[in-house]
N, CA, C and O of each residue as an XYZ file, in Angstrom:
848
protein
N      82.500    -41.559    -71.586
C      83.445    -41.828    -71.832
C      84.553    -41.953    -72.135
O      84.740    -42.443    -73.249
N      85.789    -41.570    -71.291
C      86.419    -41.214    -71.353
C      88.326    -40.635    -72.674
O      88.784    -41.477    -73.446
N      88.826    -39.535    -72.580
C      88.591    -39.003    -73.789
C      90.390    -38.870    -73.913
O      90.846    -37.853    -73.390
N      91.204    -39.637    -74.435
C      92.150    -39.461    -74.385
C      92.670    -38.318    -73.484
O      91.738    -37.551    -73.244
N      94.000    -37.870    -72.809
C      94.526    -36.905    -72.448
C      96.019    -36.260    -73.155
O      96.939    -37.017    -73.465
N      96.104    -34.526    -73.381
C      96.972    -34.064    -73.919
C      98.147    -34.318    -72.858
O      98.005    -34.876    -71.770
N      98.802    -34.031    -73.150
C     100.158    -33.767    -72.104
C      99.813    -32.638    -72.083
O      98.614    -32.623    -71.801
N     100.199    -31.642    -72.227
C     100.568    -30.870    -73.360
C      99.336    -29.342    -71.688
O      99.631    -28.338    -71.039
N      97.806    -30.442    -71.910
C      97.144    -29.612    -71.297
C      97.031    -30.173    -69.935
O      96.518    -29.448    -69.082
N      97.662    -32.029    -69.413
C      97.634    -32.444    -68.297
C      98.851    -31.096    -67.721
O      98.193    -30.170    -67.247
N     100.092    -30.864    -67.675
C     101.002    -30.160    -67.558
C     100.634    -29.338    -66.696
O     101.429    -29.177    -65.770
N      99.300    -28.505    -66.663
C      99.337    -26.987    -66.509
C      97.986    -27.458    -65.293
O      97.143    -26.619    -64.976
N      97.965    -28.769    -64.767
C      97.356    -29.263    -63.641
C      98.103    -29.935    -63.105
O      98.365    -31.103    -63.392
N      98.580    -29.245    -62.191
C      99.037    -29.782    -61.023
C      99.117    -31.489    -60.458
O      98.199    -31.587    -59.643
N      99.547    -32.293    -60.524
C      99.457    -34.262    -60.283
C      99.368    -34.405    -61.346
O      98.489    -35.173    -61.738
N     100.385    -33.620    -62.481
C     100.086    -34.366    -64.082
C      98.660    -34.695    -64.297
O      97.713    -34.317    -63.607
N      98.616    -35.848    -65.895
C      98.163    -35.739    -66.706
C      96.266    -36.668    -66.022
O      95.194    -36.922    -66.573
N      96.879    -36.868    -64.511
C      95.831    -37.530    -64.040
C      94.591    -36.898    -63.702
O      93.488    -37.445    -63.682
N      94.868    -35.648    -63.424
C      94.066    -34.241    -62.724
C      92.790    -33.959    -64.361
O      91.562    -34.047    -64.378
N      93.820    -33.601    -65.578
C      93.515    -33.362    -66.304
C      91.832    -33.497    -66.947
O      91.196    -32.951    -67.848
N      91.584    -34.491    -65.966
C      89.919    -34.688    -67.175
C      88.730    -33.951    -66.151
O      87.540    -34.261    -66.184
N      89.346    -32.869    -65.204
C      87.548    -32.302    -63.977
C      87.427    -33.618    -63.141
O      87.042    -33.428    -61.988
N      87.566    -34.330    -63.335
C      86.832    -35.870    -62.188
C      87.493    -35.591    -60.979
O      88.066    -36.584    -60.532
N      87.640    -34.267    -60.096
C      88.676    -35.135    -59.535
C      88.948    -35.897    -57.601
O      89.835    -36.130    -56.779
N      87.206    -36.006    -57.836
C      86.830    -36.717    -57.034
C      87.778    -38.384    -56.996
O      88.208    -39.036    -56.045
N      87.835    -38.723    -59.103
C      88.376    -39.796    -59.393
C      89.257    -40.222    -58.969
O      89.529    -41.230    -58.318
N      90.300    -38.531    -59.769
C      91.309    -38.285    -60.445
C      91.914    -38.514    -58.343
O      92.769    -39.332    -58.002
N      91.262    -37.678    -57.471
C      92.425    -37.649    -56.037
C      92.440    -39.428    -56.238
O      93.322    -40.114    -56.754
N      91.441    -39.756    -55.775
C      91.110    -40.727    -54.725
C      92.596    -41.846    -55.815
O      93.503    -42.300    -55.118
N      92.639    -42.073    -57.000
C      93.416    -42.762    -58.355
C      95.186    -42.015    -58.038
O      96.195    -42.597    -58.438
N      95.226    -40.903    -57.400
C      96.806    -40.411    -57.225
C      97.066    -41.139    -56.105
O      98.120    -41.762    -55.985
N      96.050    -41.124    -55.106
C      96.452    -41.452    -53.535
C      96.576    -42.988    -53.607
O      97.387    -43.600    -52.912
N      95.662    -43.636    -54.556
C      96.847    -45.020    -54.516
C      98.256    -45.055    -55.441
O      99.391    -45.420    -55.136
N      98.012    -44.818    -56.001
C      99.275    -44.495    -56.654
C     100.947    -44.021    -55.922
O     102.084    -44.491    -55.887
N     100.413    -43.146    -55.554
C     101.251    -42.607    -54.821
C     101.799    -43.410    -53.394
O     102.913    -43.348    -52.874
N     100.587    -44.183    -52.968
C     100.543    -45.482    -51.750
C     101.739    -46.279    -51.740
O     102.633    -46.490    -50.921
N     101.387    -46.775    -53.281
C     102.505    -47.676    -53.984
C     103.672    -47.431    -54.623
O     104.390    -48.408    -54.839
N     104.122    -46.108    -55.061
C     105.559    -45.955    -55.291
C     105.012    -45.427    -56.785
O     105.701    -44.430    -57.001
N     103.900    -45.658    -58.175
C     104.440    -46.032    -59.353
C     103.120    -44.518    -59.826
O     102.147    -44.600    -60.575
N     103.479    -43.650    -59.271
C     102.719    -42.548    -59.983
C     102.965    -41.809    -61.248
O     102.293    -41.369    -62.180
N     104.421    -41.869    -60.826
C     104.696    -41.628    -62.451
C     104.886    -42.022    -63.600
O     105.086    -41.299    -64.575
N     104.821    -43.632    -63.576
C     104.496    -45.093    -63.955
C     102.795    -44.880    -64.630
O     102.486    -44.901    -65.821
N     102.050    -44.715    -63.659
C     100.533    -44.449    -63.887
C     100.272    -43.080    -64.849
O      99.340    -43.170    -65.648
N     101.023    -41.848    -64.817
C     100.690    -40.910    -65.360
C     101.361    -41.607    -66.720
O     100.755    -42.408    -67.432
N     102.690    -41.162    -66.938
C     103.416    -41.440    -68.225
C     102.816    -42.432    -69.246
O     103.024    -42.183    -70.434
N     101.688    -44.148    -68.739
C     100.648    -44.855    -69.098
C      99.664    -44.108    -69.879
O      99.607    -44.110    -71.109
N      98.802    -43.392    -68.990
C      98.542    -42.435    -68.738
C      98.661    -41.366    -70.390
O      97.677    -40.831    -70.901
N      99.565    -41.313    -70.744
C      99.886    -39.873    -71.857
C     100.087    -41.247    -72.602
O      99.070    -41.862    -72.924
N     100.735    -41.523    -72.758
C     101.069    -42.477    -74.256
C     100.463    -43.535    -74.522
O     100.109    -43.477    -75.700
N     100.193    -44.360    -74.111
C      99.294    -45.486    -73.752
C      97.843    -45.342    -73.367
O      97.094    -46.310    -73.239
N      97.354    -43.642    -73.127
C      95.640    -43.367    -72.812
C      95.548    -44.328    -72.085
O      94.334    -44.483    -72.221
N      96.207    -46.090    -70.577
C      95.848    -46.248    -70.422
C      94.428    -46.118    -68.727
O      95.037    -45.657    -67.761
N      93.188    -46.370    -68.439
C      93.340    -47.036    -67.455
C      94.117    -47.279    -66.379
O      94.961    -48.005    -66.903
N      94.387    -47.200    -65.402
C      94.393    -47.841    -63.451
C      94.292    -49.658    -64.247
O      95.214    -50.458    -64.084
N      93.688    -49.822    -64.634
C      92.928    -51.805    -64.332
C      93.495    -51.698    -66.174
O      94.243    -52.670    -66.273
N      93.469    -51.197    -67.150
C      94.006    -51.497    -68.352
C      95.563    -51.903    -68.130
O      95.799    -53.013    -68.606
N      96.989    -51.101    -67.358
C      98.021    -50.830    -67.314
C      98.018    -52.279    -66.561
O      99.032    -52.882    -66.913
N      97.325    -52.964    -65.751
C      97.575    -54.308    -64.870
C      97.301    -55.490    -64.980
O      97.676    -56.567    -64.516
N      96.213    -54.913    -66.029
C      96.150    -56.231    -66.865
C      97.146    -55.713    -68.178
O      96.718    -56.412    -69.097
N      98.063    -55.000    -68.651
C      98.741    -55.084    -69.035
C     100.504    -56.353    -68.150
O     101.127    -57.404    -67.997
N     100.332    -55.297    -67.988
C     101.468    -55.284    -66.588
C     101.359    -57.802    -66.568
O     102.330    -58.558    -66.604
N     100.187    -58.112    -66.518
C      99.689    -58.764    -66.053
C     100.525    -60.468    -67.038
O     101.226    -61.479    -67.005
N      99.319    -59.187    -68.042
C     100.032    -59.896    -69.490
C     101.719    -60.128    -69.759
O     102.301    -60.976    -70.435
N     101.962    -59.594    -69.366
C     103.920    -59.418    -70.030
C     104.189    -60.068    -68.881
O     104.996    -60.911    -69.275
N     104.056    -60.240    -67.732
C     105.014    -61.307    -66.785
C     104.506    -62.154    -66.856
O     105.244    -63.109    -66.615
N     102.825    -62.624    -67.239
C     103.112    -64.072    -68.008
C     103.551    -65.055    -68.569
O     103.745    -66.261    -68.413
N     103.739    -63.692    -69.747
C     104.717    -64.377    -70.950
C     106.560    -64.665    -70.565
O     107.268    -65.667    -70.662
N     106.771    -63.553    -70.207
C     108.418    -63.514    -68.982
C     107.938    -65.264    -68.276
O     108.369    -66.202    -68.946
N     107.286    -65.550    -67.287
C     107.210    -66.976    -66.723
C     107.124    -68.106    -67.706
O     107.609    -69.216    -67.486
N     106.337    -67.696    -69.055
C     106.578    -69.342    -70.378
C     108.160    -69.272    -70.056
O     109.002    -70.047    -69.601
N     108.132    -68.191    -70.439
C     110.146    -68.320    -71.354
C     110.736    -69.511    -70.001
O     111.138    -70.671    -70.091
N     110.596    -68.787    -69.050
C     111.901    -69.134    -67.738
C     111.236    -70.246    -67.416
O     112.035    -70.741    -66.621
N     109.959    -71.299    -67.495
C     109.676    -71.812    -66.995
C     109.922    -73.697    -67.575
O     109.918    -74.811    -67.051
N     110.203    -72.807    -69.593
C     110.857    -74.221    -69.252
C     112.146    -74.494    -69.002
O     112.537    -75.652    -68.853
N     112.687    -73.777    -68.954
C     114.603    -73.848    -68.675
C     114.578    -74.074    -67.206
O     115.164    -75.086    -66.819
N     114.185    -73.553    -66.593
C     113.502    -74.152    -64.766
C     112.677    -75.924    -64.673
O     112.395    -76.546    -63.649
N     112.489    -76.302    -65.973
C     111.152    -77.317    -66.071
C     112.939    -78.232    -66.000
O     113.703    -78.455    -65.061
N     113.009    -78.563    -67.592
C     114.175    -79.071    -68.552
C     115.844    -79.155    -66.509
O     116.402    -79.886    -65.691
N     115.769    -78.566    -66.716
C     116.964    -77.664    -65.634
C     115.985    -79.173    -64.494
O     115.458    -79.880    -65.352
N     115.800    -79.497    -63.724
C     115.080    -79.863    -62.662
C     114.838    -81.277    -62.995
O     115.482    -82.147    -62.408
N     114.040    -81.552    -63.811
C     113.940    -82.734    -64.974
C     115.537    -83.299    -64.678
O     115.781    -83.942    -63.657
N     116.184    -83.104    -65.300
C     117.617    -83.641    -65.454
C     117.769    -83.991    -64.556
O     117.801    -85.174    -64.216
N     118.010    -82.348    -63.428
C     119.038    -82.335    -61.384
C     118.119    -84.212    -60.650
O     118.647    -85.091    -59.969
N     117.018    -84.149    -61.074
C     116.049    -85.634    -60.838
C     116.521    -87.181    -61.388
O     116.618    -88.094    -60.568
N     116.729    -87.346    -62.441
C     117.391    -88.512    -62.538
C     119.618    -88.925    -62.448
O     120.467    -89.785    -62.683
N     119.450    -87.768    -62.023
C     121.614    -88.206    -61.808
C     121.467    -88.928    -61.240
O     121.729    -90.047    -61.682
N     120.738    -88.736    -59.324
C     121.228    -88.968    -58.113
C     119.898    -91.517    -58.887
O     119.454    -92.185    -57.953
N     119.727    -92.046    -60.281
C     119.218    -92.764    -60.585
C     120.805    -93.716    -61.345
O     121.166    -94.876    -61.147
N     121.257    -92.924    -61.978
C     123.016    -92.982    -62.342
C     123.924    -93.853    -62.073
O     124.490    -93.631    -61.002
N     124.329    -94.884    -62.712
C     125.330    -95.825    -62.541
C     126.504    -94.781    -61.359
O     126.671    -94.906    -60.145
N     126.987    -94.028    -62.109
C     128.259    -93.574    -61.722
C     127.830    -92.476    -60.151
O     128.682    -91.877    -59.496
N     126.560    -92.470    -59.905
C     126.081    -91.401    -59.153
C     126.453    -91.763    -57.665
O     126.193    -90.939    -56.788
N     126.859    -92.577    -57.449
C     127.303    -93.064    -56.096
C     128.518    -92.957    -55.441
O     128.781    -93.260    -54.277
N     129.744    -92.166    -56.924
C     131.097    -92.831    -56.932
C     131.325    -90.997    -56.698
O     132.484    -90.597    -56.584
N     130.040    -89.870    -56.634
C     130.386    -88.727    -56.188
C     131.075    -88.155    -54.930
O     130.721    -88.602    -53.839
N     132.220    -87.013    -55.005
C     132.175    -86.939    -52.804
C     131.006    -86.474    -52.415
O     129.900    -86.263    -52.914
N     131.925    -86.290    -50.639
C     130.611    -85.738    -49.729
C     130.883    -84.373    -50.763
O     129.927    -83.632    -50.995
N     131.567    -84.226    -51.068
C     131.320    -81.791    -52.073
C     130.290    -81.956    -52.638
O     129.340    -81.174    -52.608
N     130.360    -83.341    -53.425
C     129.777    -83.007    -55.463
C     128.592    -82.963    -54.511
O     127.763    -82.059    -54.612
N     128.492    -83.904    -53.601
C     126.760    -84.843    -53.689
C     125.993    -83.555    -52.872
O     124.856    -83.255    -53.237
N     126.510    -82.951    -51.981
C     126.628    -81.561    -51.073
C     126.017    -80.320    -52.206
O     124.943    -79.735    -52.345
N     126.794    -80.310    -52.609
C     126.497    -79.593    -54.007
C     125.540    -79.925    -55.078
O     124.900    -79.044    -55.652
N     125.405    -81.447    -55.419
C     123.807    -81.243    -55.805
C     123.045    -80.823    -55.145
O     122.564    -79.702    -55.316
N     122.717    -81.628    -54.186
C     121.228    -80.953    -52.969
C     121.454    -79.709    -52.884
O     121.527    -79.851    -51.664
N     121.569    -79.014    -52.972
C     121.501    -77.490    -52.531
C     121.512    -77.098    -54.775
O     121.002    -76.026    -55.101
N     121.810    -77.575    -55.385
C     121.320    -76.969    -56.644
C     120.121    -77.576    -56.844
O     119.511    -76.739    -57.509
N     119.266    -78.681    -56.656
C     118.137    -79.645    -57.654
C     116.892    -78.398    -56.270
O     115.814    -77.919    -56.621
N     117.448    -78.223    -55.001
C     116.557    -77.523    -54.351
C     116.687    -75.781    -54.231
O     115.639    -75.181    -53.990
N     117.669    -75.161    -54.359
C     117.550    -74.337    -54.856
C     116.426    -73.883    -56.819
O     115.952    -72.790    -57.128
N     116.381    -75.410    -57.792
C     115.502    -75.589    -59.167
C     113.784    -76.120    -58.489
O     112.587    -75.964    -58.732
N     114.365    -76.560    -57.875
C     112.612    -76.966    -57.002
C     112.070    -75.327    -56.764
O     111.550    -74.446    -57.449
N     112.428    -75.470    -55.675
C     111.960    -74.292    -54.752
C     112.328    -72.769    -56.244
O     111.438    -71.920    -56.197
N     113.103    -72.559    -57.030
C     112.698    -71.696    -58.384
C     111.904    -71.489    -58.856
O     111.254    -70.469    -59.088
N     111.786    -73.358    -59.268
C     110.241    -73.552    -60.998
C     108.415    -73.503    -59.808
O     107.254    -73.412    -60.209
N     109.058    -73.633    -58.082
C     107.677    -73.271    -57.548
C     107.404    -72.260    -57.107
O     106.337    -72.136    -56.505
N     108.263    -71.218    -57.256
C     108.017    -69.812    -56.752
C     107.574    -69.203    -58.625
O     106.703    -68.344    -58.764
N     107.958    -69.513    -59.272
C     107.915    -69.295    -60.691
C     106.783    -69.614    -60.534
O     106.106    -68.771    -59.945
N     105.955    -71.111    -61.026
C     105.005    -71.454    -60.970
C     104.065    -70.256    -59.649
O     103.417    -69.236    -59.886
N     104.179    -70.513    -59.138
C     103.252    -70.114    -57.935
C     101.562    -69.025    -59.153
O     100.452    -69.312    -59.601
N     102.494    -67.819    -59.116
C     101.605    -66.554    -59.651
C     100.328    -67.517    -60.045
O      99.300    -67.537    -59.369
N     100.519    -68.282    -61.182
C      98.968    -69.241    -61.446
C      98.263    -69.759    -60.128
O      97.041    -69.645    -60.227
N      98.656    -70.267    -58.980
C      98.068    -70.946    -58.154
C      97.193    -69.221    -57.169
O      96.197    -69.309    -56.451
N      97.972    -67.857    -57.475
C      97.644    -67.041    -56.360
C      96.322    -66.237    -57.474
O      95.402    -65.593    -56.970
N      96.446    -66.410    -58.865
C      95.514    -66.170    -59.952
C      94.362    -66.783    -59.335
O      93.810    -66.257    -58.368
N      93.903    -68.055    -59.934
C      93.094    -68.862    -59.307
C      92.699    -68.319    -58.165
O      91.617    -67.739    -58.072
N      93.857    -68.499    -56.793
C      92.466    -67.961    -55.448
C      92.177    -67.094    -55.933
O      91.070    -66.746    -55.521
N      92.522    -66.520    -56.583
C      91.870    -64.582    -56.215
C      91.475    -64.611    -57.323
O      91.842    -63.631    -57.972
N      90.661    -65.559    -58.041
C      90.298    -65.194    -59.196
C      88.964    -64.341    -59.111
O      88.311    -64.410    -58.069
N      88.433    -63.369    -60.379
C      86.830    -62.819    -59.302
C      87.394    -61.888    -57.989
O      86.393    -61.451    -57.421
N      88.197    -61.589    -57.543
C      87.600    -61.402    -56.235
C      88.132    -59.272    -55.957
O      88.213    -58.661    -54.892
N      88.433    -58.616    -57.783
C      89.143    -57.742    -57.267
C      90.252    -57.038    -56.865
O      90.384    -55.995    -56.224
N      91.133    -57.922    -57.438
C      92.503    -58.228    -56.467
C      94.044    -58.136    -57.837
O      95.036    -58.806    -57.549
N      94.055    -57.848    -58.308
C      94.794    -57.098    -60.215
C      95.914    -56.549    -59.240
O      96.926    -57.164    -58.901
N      95.695    -55.798    -59.013
C      97.001    -55.111    -57.952
C      98.115    -55.879    -56.688
O      99.316    -55.974    -56.432
N      96.926    -56.260    -56.220
C      97.802    -57.236    -55.412
C      98.696    -58.063    -55.687
O      99.846    -58.065    -55.249
N      97.996    -59.138    -56.754
C      97.563    -59.996    -57.626
C      99.248    -60.062    -58.051
O      99.950    -61.006    -57.689
N      99.811    -58.842    -58.925
C     100.203    -58.328    -59.958
C     101.256    -58.172    -59.092
O     102.184    -58.958    -59.280
N     101.416    -57.142    -57.924
C     102.857    -57.157    -56.557
C     103.050    -58.077    -56.610
O     104.121    -58.362    -57.147
N     102.169    -59.218    -56.099
C     103.316    -60.720    -55.602
C     103.754    -61.337    -56.974
O     104.908    -61.695    -57.209
N     102.839    -61.411    -57.743
C     103.624    -62.184    -58.781
C     105.124    -61.400    -58.968
O     106.182    -62.021    -58.866
N     105.070    -60.242    -59.197
C     106.634    -59.116    -59.613
C     107.312    -59.989    -58.577
O     107.518    -61.091    -59.085
N     107.730    -59.932    -57.353
C     108.142    -60.735    -55.923
C     108.141    -61.796    -56.417
O     109.168    -62.092    -57.027
N     107.364    -62.500    -56.386
C     107.566    -63.948    -56.615
C     108.735    -64.749    -57.720
O     109.549    -65.666    -57.613
N     108.306    -63.869    -58.747
C     109.508    -64.134    -59.800
C     110.617    -63.643    -59.780
O     111.432    -64.229    -60.493
N     111.150    -62.364    -58.971
C     111.878    -61.878    -58.885
C     113.215    -63.490    -57.813
O     114.061    -64.286    -58.222
N     112.664    -63.184    -56.530
C     112.709    -64.168    -56.260
C     113.707    -65.766    -57.047
O     114.806    -66.307    -57.162
N     111.892    -65.859    -57.464
C     112.185    -67.235    -58.309
C     114.004    -67.345    -58.879
O     114.819    -68.213    -58.565
N     114.243    -65.936    -59.944
C     114.647    -65.903    -60.959
C     116.734    -65.952    -60.378
O     117.601    -66.403    -61.126
N     116.997    -65.435    -59.101
C     117.235    -65.373    -57.970
C     118.155    -66.643    -58.102
O     119.057    -66.831    -58.918
N     117.596    -67.670    -56.854
C     117.324    -69.486    -57.293
C     117.571    -70.329    -58.592
O     117.811    -71.483    -58.946
N     117.437    -69.494    -58.924
C     117.450    -70.137    -61.041
C     119.050    -69.850    -60.798
O     119.971    -70.649    -60.627
N     119.041    -68.424    -60.846
C     120.678    -68.599    -61.102
C     121.999    -69.018    -60.192
O     123.198    -68.962    -60.465
N     121.142    -69.560    -58.731
C     121.868    -70.325    -57.442
C     121.922    -71.568    -58.587
O     123.072    -71.778    -58.973
N     121.273    -72.110    -58.973
C     121.614    -72.763    -59.127
C     121.731    -73.845    -60.965
O     121.688    -75.060    -61.161
N     121.895    -72.566    -62.026
C     122.662    -72.699    -62.645
C     124.172    -72.722    -62.200
O     124.945    -73.648    -62.443
N     124.519    -71.427    -61.431
C     125.845    -72.289    -60.501
C     126.100    -72.983    -60.041
O     127.318    -73.084    -60.187
N     125.631    -73.939    -59.260
C     125.141    -74.820    -59.050
C     126.163    -76.402    -60.144
O     126.992    -77.312    -60.142
N     125.262    -75.686    -60.795
C     125.238    -77.206    -62.093
C     126.249    -77.535    -62.749
O     126.505    -78.568    -63.368
N     127.389    -75.673    -62.423
C     128.211    -75.556    -63.268
C     129.594    -76.296    -62.454
O     130.486    -77.095    -62.741
N     129.120    -75.431    -61.185
C     130.398    -76.143    -60.173
C     130.649    -77.563    -60.311
O     131.842    -77.824    -60.468
N     129.535    -78.966    -60.291
C     129.534    -79.468    -60.134
C     129.902    -80.634    -61.469
O     130.191    -81.831    -61.475
N     129.728    -79.634    -62.499
C     129.858    -80.908    -63.776
C     131.258    -80.114    -64.192
O     131.681    -80.533    -65.269
N     131.806    -79.418    -63.800
C     133.014    -78.857    -63.995
C     134.304    -79.142    -62.663
O     135.435    -78.658    -62.677
N     133.621    -80.216    -61.397
C     133.796    -80.584    -60.584
C     134.119    -81.852    -60.606
O     134.816    -82.247    -59.672
N     133.771    -82.684    -61.503
C     133.458    -83.979    -61.913
C     134.380    -84.560    -63.502
O     134.900    -85.559    -63.998
N     134.171    -83.489    -63.699
C     135.267    -83.740    -65.140
C     136.465    -82.601    -65.034
O     136.576    -82.383    -66.241
N     137.207    -81.934    -64.561
C     138.450    -81.029    -64.296
C     138.816    -81.066    -63.659
O     140.024    -80.895    -63.498
N     137.595    -81.447    -62.451
C     138.524    -80.830    -60.982
C     138.081    -79.983    -59.906
O     136.919    -79.613    -60.076
N     138.694    -79.497    -58.719
C     138.067    -78.340    -57.682
C     138.509    -77.379    -57.843
O     138.217    -76.475    -57.060
N     139.437    -77.128    -58.959
C     140.117    -75.046    -59.150
C     139.241    -75.020    -60.302
O     138.311    -74.225    -60.165
N     139.270    -75.898    -61.817
C     138.369    -75.414    -62.937
C     137.013    -75.325    -62.221
O     136.315    -74.389    -62.614
N     136.619    -75.904    -61.495
C     134.442    -76.254    -60.683
C     134.823    -74.839    -60.523
O     134.412    -74.157    -61.461
N     135.790    -73.873    -59.203
C     135.270    -73.303    -58.370
C     135.256    -71.903    -59.848
O     134.344    -71.108    -60.073
N     136.260    -72.006    -60.419
C     136.288    -70.860    -61.582
C     135.500    -70.422    -62.322
O     135.234    -69.268    -62.657
N     134.959    -71.737    -62.693
C     134.096    -71.381    -64.285
C     132.930    -70.897    -63.277
O     132.266    -69.903    -63.570
N     132.646    -71.746    -61.867
C     131.248    -71.169    -61.585
C     131.493    -69.631    -61.483
O     130.890    -68.769    -62.124
N     132.543    -69.427    -60.511
C     132.637    -67.540    -59.805
C     132.871    -66.768    -61.133
O     132.557    -65.579    -61.086
N     133.351    -67.218    -62.273
C     132.649    -66.886    -64.463
C     130.995    -66.445    -64.296
O     130.475    -65.332    -64.209
N     130.258    -68.179    -64.292
C     129.147    -68.389    -64.394
C     127.905    -67.071    -63.880
O     126.866    -66.579    -64.321
N     128.709    -66.945    -62.814
C     127.767    -66.491    -61.703
C     128.092    -64.799    -61.339
O     127.150    -64.118    -60.935
N     129.248    -64.270    -61.479
C     129.064    -62.666    -62.661
C     129.438    -62.658    -63.214
O     130.430    -61.936    -63.314
N     128.770    -63.960    -64.737
C     127.954    -62.983    -65.701
C     126.239    -62.867    -64.984
O     125.578    -61.939    -64.518
N     126.099    -63.726    -65.112
C     124.929    -64.457    -64.615
C     124.557    -62.636    -63.383
O     123.935    -61.782    -64.016
N     124.712    -62.462    -62.747
C     125.071    -61.422    -62.288
C     125.108    -60.093    -62.651
O     124.264    -59.292    -62.248
N     126.168    -59.748    -63.499
C     125.933    -58.789    -64.010
C     124.636    -57.927    -64.940
O     124.103    -56.819    -64.898
N     124.490    -59.579    -66.027
C     123.346    -59.671    -66.938
C     121.401    -59.490    -66.165
O     120.521    -58.794    -66.671
N     121.227    -60.539    -64.611
C     120.561    -60.384    -64.792
C     120.517    -59.258    -63.405
O     119.405    -59.250    -62.876
N     121.370    -58.479    -62.858
C     120.861    -57.144    -61.668
C     121.691    -56.535    -62.320
O     120.948    -56.071    -63.185
N     122.946    -56.083    -62.634
C     123.600    -54.711    -62.397
C     122.813    -54.081    -64.018
O     122.187    -53.034    -64.184
N     123.096    -55.017    -64.886
C     122.707    -54.023    -66.248
C     121.182    -53.340    -65.941
O     120.767    -52.206    -66.180
N     120.248    -55.006    -65.047
C     119.034    -54.167    -64.776
C     118.216    -52.967    -64.098
O     117.128    -52.390    -64.109
N     119.961    -52.992    -63.274
C     119.651    -52.100    -62.538
C     120.081    -50.536    -63.251
O     119.585    -49.410    -63.209
N     121.081    -51.054    -63.802
C     121.800    -49.197    -64.707
C     120.778    -49.013    -65.536
O     120.480    -47.838    -65.754
N     120.189    -49.803    -66.033
C     118.743    -49.243    -67.121
C     118.245    -48.685    -66.308
O     118.298    -47.470    -66.114
N     117.417    -49.850    -65.417
C     117.039    -48.462    -64.419
C     117.583    -47.199    -63.616
O     116.697    -46.347    -63.558
N     118.350    -46.939    -63.198
C     119.214    -45.773    -63.192
C     119.146    -44.714    -64.497
O     119.331    -43.508    -64.336
N     118.845    -45.335    -65.864
C     118.888    -44.204    -66.687
C     117.239    -43.919    -67.178
O     116.812    -42.967    -67.832
N     116.489    -45.091    -66.623
C     114.524    -44.745    -66.885
C     114.372    -43.157    -65.965
O     114.127    -42.014    -66.352
N     114.688    -43.825    -64.415
C     114.822    -42.434    -63.604
C     115.192    -41.003    -63.709
O     115.124    -39.996    -63.004
N     115.551    -41.292    -64.719
C     116.751    -39.864    -65.028
C     115.877    -39.371    -66.598
O     116.020    -38.382    -67.318
N     115.034    -40.465    -66.678
C     114.661    -39.634    -67.914
C     115.122    -40.081    -69.477
O     114.868    -39.579    -70.572
N     115.867    -41.181    -69.099
C     117.178    -41.146    -70.517
C     116.061    -41.825    -71.479
O     116.284    -41.874    -72.688
N     114.819    -42.366    -70.920
C     114.314    -43.804    -72.353
C     113.109    -42.570    -72.790
O     112.408    -42.758    -73.784
N     112.994    -41.622    -72.155
C     111.727    -40.539    -72.090
C     111.777    -40.393    -73.678
O     112.861    -39.850    -73.890
N     111.118    -40.617    -74.935
C     110.579    -40.001    -76.379
C     110.265    -38.468    -76.227
O     109.486    -38.117    -75.342
N     110.872    -37.504    -77.097
C     110.859    -36.662    -77.401
C     109.955    -35.879    -77.200
O     109.491    -35.719    -78.329
N     109.222    -35.107    -76.334
C     108.248    -34.403    -76.001
C     107.141    -34.619    -75.209
O     106.048    -34.065    -75.090
N     107.963    -36.023    -74.442
C     106.754    -36.732    -73.666
C     107.032    -36.881    -72.034
O     106.315    -37.372    -71.162
N     109.116    -35.910    -71.910
C     108.707    -36.266    -70.478
C     107.865    -35.193    -70.707
O     107.216    -34.768    -71.662
N     108.246    -34.575    -68.471
C     107.990    -32.988    -68.151
C     108.087    -32.276    -68.357
O     109.078    -31.675    -68.773
N     106.773    -31.887    -68.104
C     107.553    -29.952    -68.867
C     108.820    -29.341    -67.841
O     108.992    -29.823    -66.721
N     109.414    -28.563    -68.214
C     109.764    -27.724    -66.853
C     108.906    -26.833    -65.943
O     109.406    -26.297    -64.954
């Protein structure tokens, strides 16, 4: 049974906590895999604070991803359902060519977003019991990012369409730009800013940062 690693003891060994248990062969292999994936520091931090093995860490990441997808899927399913009913409304034929184009682009983005956000489930089914947890998590992560991007486009599109029908083109453009900037700030700029701070150690609890 592997004993929890001590950060102080691990720091004395080159390579961090993964080299502190004396199992040089297994440690070197894990470090090599982690370095190839660019997440050595994350694995070390997980080992220090959570006492996780790499597989336990991947299982946790997969569970967290599924929870996030459940939240997003509910919204995209509602949005897609509403969009699919619009062509059957009596006033739909009165839409201008521009409005119909916006509708079609929005619908395509919403459907593609839903497909990408559901794709990790199909990926997991195909790779089930194939010892491919790492690639499953990595690919599902990328699919979720692209799906969120398309969802943002769909939200901006639906705002543009509704405002154009109700208030006119000028108000629609202003509303769409505002919504686009808000989503850009919340979904991209804010996470990137926090990521930059995290990479500088800004979120490290006292005593858990790498010793100098």
